[in-house]
C-alpha positions as CSV (number, residue, x, y, z in Angstrom):
1,M,-20.0,-18.1,7.2
2,S,-18.2,-16.5,4.7
3,L,-14.5,-17.5,4.4
4,K,-13.9,-13.6,4.8
5,Q,-15.2,-13.6,8.4
6,T,-13.1,-16.7,9.7
7,P,-9.9,-16.3,12.5
8,E,-8.0,-18.3,9.7
9,F,-8.9,-15.7,6.8
10,T,-8.1,-12.7,9.1
11,A,-4.8,-14.5,10.1
12,A,-3.9,-15.2,6.4
13,L,-4.5,-11.9,5.7
14,A,-2.6,-10.2,8.7
15,R,0.5,-12.1,7.9
16,A,0.7,-11.7,4.4
17,S,0.1,-8.0,4.7
18,A,3.1,-7.5,7.0
19,E,5.0,-9.8,4.8
20,H,4.3,-7.3,2.0
21,G,4.3,-3.9,4.0
22,L,1.0,-3.0,3.6
23,A,-0.3,-0.9,6.9
24,D,-3.3,-2.5,8.5
25,Y,-5.3,0.6,8.0
26,Y,-5.2,-0.6,4.6
27,L,-6.6,-4.0,4.9
28,P,-10.2,-2.8,3.9
29,S,-8.9,-2.0,0.5
30,V,-7.7,-5.9,0.0
31,R,-11.1,-7.7,1.4
32,P,-13.0,-6.8,-1.4
33,L,-10.6,-8.6,-4.1
34,F,-11.6,-11.0,-2.6
35,S,-15.6,-10.9,-3.7
36,M,-14.2,-10.9,-7.2
37,P,-12.7,-12.9,-10.0
38,S,-9.1,-12.2,-9.9
39,S,-9.6,-11.0,-13.9
40,Q,-11.6,-7.6,-12.5
41,W,-8.8,-6.7,-10.0
42,P,-7.4,-3.4,-10.7
43,R,-4.3,-2.9,-12.4
44,C,-1.5,-0.2,-11.6
45,C,-2.2,2.7,-13.1
46,G,1.4,4.3,-13.0
47,S,0.1,7.1,-11.3
48,T,2.1,6.8,-7.6
49,C,-1.0,5.6,-5.5
50,E,-0.4,4.2,-2.1
51,P,-1.3,1.6,-1.4
52,C,-0.5,1.0,-5.3
53,A,-3.0,-2.0,-6.9
54,Q,0.5,-4.1,-7.2
55,T,0.6,-4.5,-4.1
56,L,-3.1,-4.6,-2.7
57,I,-2.9,-7.8,-5.2
58,A,0.2,-9.2,-4.0
59,V,-1.7,-8.9,-0.6
60,A,-4.5,-11.2,-1.9
61,T,-2.4,-13.6,-3.3
62,R,-0.3,-13.9,-0.9
63,T,-3.0,-14.8,1.6
64,C,-4.8,-17.4,-0.9
65,E,-1.4,-18.9,-1.1
66,L,-1.4,-19.2,2.9
67,L,-5.3,-20.6,3.0
68,G,-4.8,-23.3,0.1
69,I,-7.0,-21.2,-1.7
70,A,-6.6,-20.9,-5.7
71,V,-6.7,-17.1,-6.3
72,E,-8.8,-18.6,-9.3
73,S,-10.9,-20.0,-7.4
74,L,-12.2,-16.3,-6.0
75,P,-13.8,-15.1,-5.6
76,V,-14.8,-17.3,-2.1
77,D,-18.7,-15.8,-1.0
78,G,-20.5,-14.9,-4.0
């Protein structure tokens, strides 16, 4: 089973999302970040997108913190 399919991951992602004020319906935008190295994560483009890539990255980083996973160890399932 992939880490992204575990209850622990789901709970950590939900908590990180709440901490950063990211609406639940944006969680599918965060999940792909865990399948790629952090060096490939999108960066803020300055065009006031909603949600901003910075927010998605903050949620992904906090999720990793909550799970005790180093961001540098991503991807977690591939």
